[in-house]
C-alpha positions as CSV (number, residue, x, y, z in Angstrom):
1,M,-58.6,26.2,131.1
2,G,-59.3,24.3,127.9
3,E,-57.4,21.4,126.4
4,P,-54.0,22.3,124.9
5,R,-54.3,22.7,121.1
6,P,-52.6,20.2,118.9
7,Y,-49.2,21.4,117.5
8,R,-48.9,20.4,113.8
9,G,-51.6,17.9,114.3
10,V,-49.9,16.2,117.3
11,G,-51.7,16.3,120.6
12,A,-50.1,17.5,123.9
13,E,-50.1,14.0,125.5
14,V,-48.4,12.5,122.4
15,R,-45.8,15.2,122.4
16,R,-45.1,14.6,126.1
17,A,-44.7,10.9,125.5
18,Q,-42.4,11.6,122.6
19,R,-40.2,13.9,124.7
20,R,-40.1,11.3,127.5
21,A,-39.0,8.6,125.1
22,A,-36.4,11.0,123.6
23,L,-35.0,11.7,127.1
24,I,-34.8,8.0,127.9
25,E,-33.0,7.3,124.6
26,T,-30.6,10.2,125.3
27,G,-30.0,8.9,128.8
28,L,-28.8,5.6,127.2
29,D,-26.4,7.7,125.0
30,C,-25.1,9.8,127.9
31,L,-24.5,6.8,130.1
32,D,-22.5,5.1,127.3
33,A,-20.5,8.3,126.4
34,D,-20.0,9.9,129.8
35,G,-20.3,7.1,132.3
36,L,-22.4,7.1,135.4
37,G,-20.3,9.8,137.0
38,G,-20.5,12.2,134.0
39,V,-24.2,12.0,133.2
40,S,-26.4,14.9,134.4
41,V,-29.7,16.6,133.8
42,R,-27.7,19.3,131.9
43,S,-25.9,16.8,129.7
44,I,-29.1,14.9,128.8
45,C,-31.0,18.0,128.0
46,A,-28.2,19.4,125.9
47,R,-27.9,16.2,123.9
48,A,-31.7,15.8,123.5
49,R,-32.0,19.5,122.5
50,L,-34.7,20.0,125.2
51,T,-34.8,22.5,128.0
52,P,-34.8,21.4,131.6
53,R,-38.5,22.4,131.7
54,Y,-39.2,19.4,129.5
55,F,-37.0,17.1,131.6
56,Y,-38.9,17.9,134.8
57,E,-42.2,17.5,132.9
58,S,-41.5,13.8,132.8
59,F,-38.9,13.1,135.6
60,A,-38.6,14.4,139.2
61,D,-34.8,14.1,139.1
62,L,-31.9,12.4,137.4
63,D,-32.3,9.2,139.4
64,E,-35.9,8.8,138.1
65,L,-34.6,9.2,134.6
66,L,-31.9,6.6,135.1
67,I,-34.3,4.1,136.6
68,A,-36.6,4.7,133.5
69,V,-33.6,3.9,131.3
70,V,-32.8,0.7,133.1
71,D,-36.5,-0.3,133.2
72,T,-36.9,0.3,129.4
73,V,-34.0,-2.0,128.6
74,A,-35.1,-4.6,131.1
75,A,-38.6,-4.6,129.6
76,E,-37.2,-5.0,126.1
77,I,-35.2,-8.1,127.3
78,A,-38.2,-9.5,129.1
79,T,-40.4,-9.1,126.0
80,H,-37.9,-10.8,123.7
81,V,-37.3,-13.6,126.2
82,V,-41.0,-14.4,126.7
83,A,-41.6,-14.4,122.9
84,A,-38.6,-16.6,122.2
85,V,-39.5,-19.2,124.9
86,A,-43.1,-19.4,123.6
87,A,-41.8,-20.0,120.0
88,A,-39.2,-22.7,121.1
89,P,-39.7,-26.4,120.8
90,D,-41.3,-28.2,123.7
91,Q,-38.0,-29.4,125.3
92,F,-36.5,-27.8,128.4
93,D,-33.0,-27.3,127.0
94,A,-34.4,-25.8,123.8
95,Q,-36.5,-23.4,125.8
96,V,-33.6,-22.4,128.0
97,R,-31.5,-21.9,124.9
98,A,-34.2,-19.6,123.5
99,L,-34.3,-17.6,126.8
100,V,-30.5,-17.2,126.9
101,S,-30.2,-16.3,123.2
102,A,-32.9,-13.7,123.3
103,A,-31.5,-12.0,126.4
104,F,-27.9,-12.0,125.1
105,D,-28.9,-10.7,121.7
106,V,-30.5,-7.6,123.2
107,V,-27.5,-6.5,125.3
108,S,-24.8,-7.7,122.8
109,G,-26.6,-5.9,119.9
110,D,-26.4,-2.5,121.5
111,P,-23.5,-1.6,123.9
112,R,-25.5,1.2,125.4
113,K,-28.1,-1.3,126.7
114,A,-25.5,-3.6,128.0
115,N,-23.8,-0.7,129.8
116,S,-27.0,0.6,131.4
117,V,-28.5,-2.6,132.7
118,L,-25.4,-4.7,133.4
119,V,-22.7,-2.2,134.4
120,A,-24.1,1.2,135.3
121,A,-26.9,-0.2,137.4
122,S,-24.5,-1.8,139.8
123,G,-22.7,1.4,140.6
124,H,-25.4,3.7,141.9
125,P,-27.6,3.1,145.0
126,A,-31.0,3.7,143.3
127,L,-30.1,1.7,140.3
128,R,-28.5,-1.1,142.3
129,H,-31.8,-1.4,144.2
130,R,-33.8,-1.5,141.0
131,R,-31.4,-4.0,139.5
132,S,-32.1,-6.4,142.4
133,E,-35.8,-6.0,141.8
134,I,-35.3,-6.7,138.1
135,A,-33.4,-9.9,139.0
136,M,-36.3,-11.1,141.0
137,D,-38.6,-10.2,138.2
138,Y,-36.5,-12.2,135.7
139,A,-36.5,-15.1,138.1
140,E,-40.3,-15.0,138.1
141,I,-40.4,-14.7,134.3
142,A,-38.2,-17.8,133.9
143,M,-40.3,-19.7,136.4
144,S,-43.6,-18.7,134.8
145,N,-42.6,-19.2,131.1
146,L,-40.5,-22.3,131.3
147,P,-43.2,-25.0,131.7
148,A,-40.9,-27.4,133.6
149,L,-40.4,-24.7,136.2
150,A,-44.0,-23.5,136.3
151,A,-45.1,-27.0,137.2
152,R,-43.2,-27.1,140.5
153,S,-45.0,-27.2,143.8
154,A,-45.0,-24.1,146.0
155,A,-42.2,-25.6,148.2
156,E,-40.2,-26.5,145.1
157,R,-40.6,-23.1,143.7
158,R,-38.7,-21.5,146.6
159,E,-35.7,-23.6,145.7
160,V,-36.2,-23.0,142.0
161,R,-36.3,-19.2,142.6
162,A,-33.1,-19.3,144.6
163,T,-31.4,-21.5,141.9
164,T,-32.6,-19.2,139.2
165,L,-31.3,-16.1,141.0
166,F,-27.9,-17.8,141.4
167,L,-27.8,-18.6,137.6
168,L,-28.8,-15.1,136.7
169,G,-26.0,-13.6,138.7
170,G,-23.4,-15.8,137.1
171,S,-24.8,-15.3,133.7
172,V,-24.6,-11.5,134.1
173,E,-20.9,-11.7,135.1
174,L,-20.0,-13.9,132.2
175,I,-21.9,-11.7,129.7
176,V,-20.2,-8.6,131.1
177,A,-16.8,-10.3,130.8
178,V,-17.5,-11.4,127.2
179,L,-18.8,-8.0,126.1
180,S,-15.9,-6.1,127.7
181,G,-13.3,-8.4,126.1
182,G,-12.2,-10.0,129.3
183,V,-13.3,-13.4,128.2
184,R,-13.0,-14.2,124.5
185,L,-16.0,-16.3,123.4
186,S,-18.2,-16.3,120.4
187,R,-21.9,-15.7,120.7
188,T,-22.5,-19.4,119.9
189,R,-20.2,-20.5,122.7
190,V,-21.7,-18.1,125.2
191,V,-25.2,-19.3,124.5
192,A,-24.1,-23.0,124.5
193,L,-22.2,-22.6,127.9
194,L,-25.1,-20.8,129.6
195,T,-27.7,-23.2,128.3
196,D,-25.6,-26.2,129.6
197,M,-25.1,-24.5,133.0
198,W,-28.8,-23.6,133.4
199,T,-30.1,-27.0,132.4
200,S,-27.5,-29.0,134.4
201,V,-27.9,-26.9,137.6
202,L,-31.7,-26.9,137.4
203,A,-31.7,-30.6,136.8
204,E,-29.4,-31.2,139.9
205,R,-31.0,-28.6,142.3
206,A,-34.6,-28.2,141.2
207,G,-35.5,-31.6,139.8
208,V,-35.9,-30.3,136.2
209,H,-34.9,-32.6,133.3
210,G,-34.4,-31.7,129.7
């Protein structure tokens, strides 16, 4: 069998990638509109205006699509964080502030993204497992991209990793509370508080100084 012919000048692989991206984007919409309990292959296909055939072309089941949604948002956060830290002044507190600001802006700028990676991912077994893996990934990103952490010895890095995971957990809870309206704080205050917490805890527990 020969290669599929381009449709309107667009190759088959490109069209598959476009449909996959559309399904992930629609998954974000459905999670936000219907909640984790209401989202389904049927609802995603209907909103995306694609048949189930095209869903299963890219994903084995609903769980695989939901994991792809969370992974896409997590990757966007990581990309923004790495770029922000690299562009920050060469002081630890400034680099931490850049990290916190970049992460917060991604989730606060789009409620769908906040819901998928911060809320929905905690309420589903497959997503909960992936969320734990992402937390470990983020701890490694912080340790690798903040020079003061990257310079730690192997033994020190174990404590730094544990401390960073602790900080990530608390940061997520605060951000969820702020975005849901449970805690009324401006963006400036959220970033300032989290920056102070990260720098002070790391200084105390991991021997990092601003």
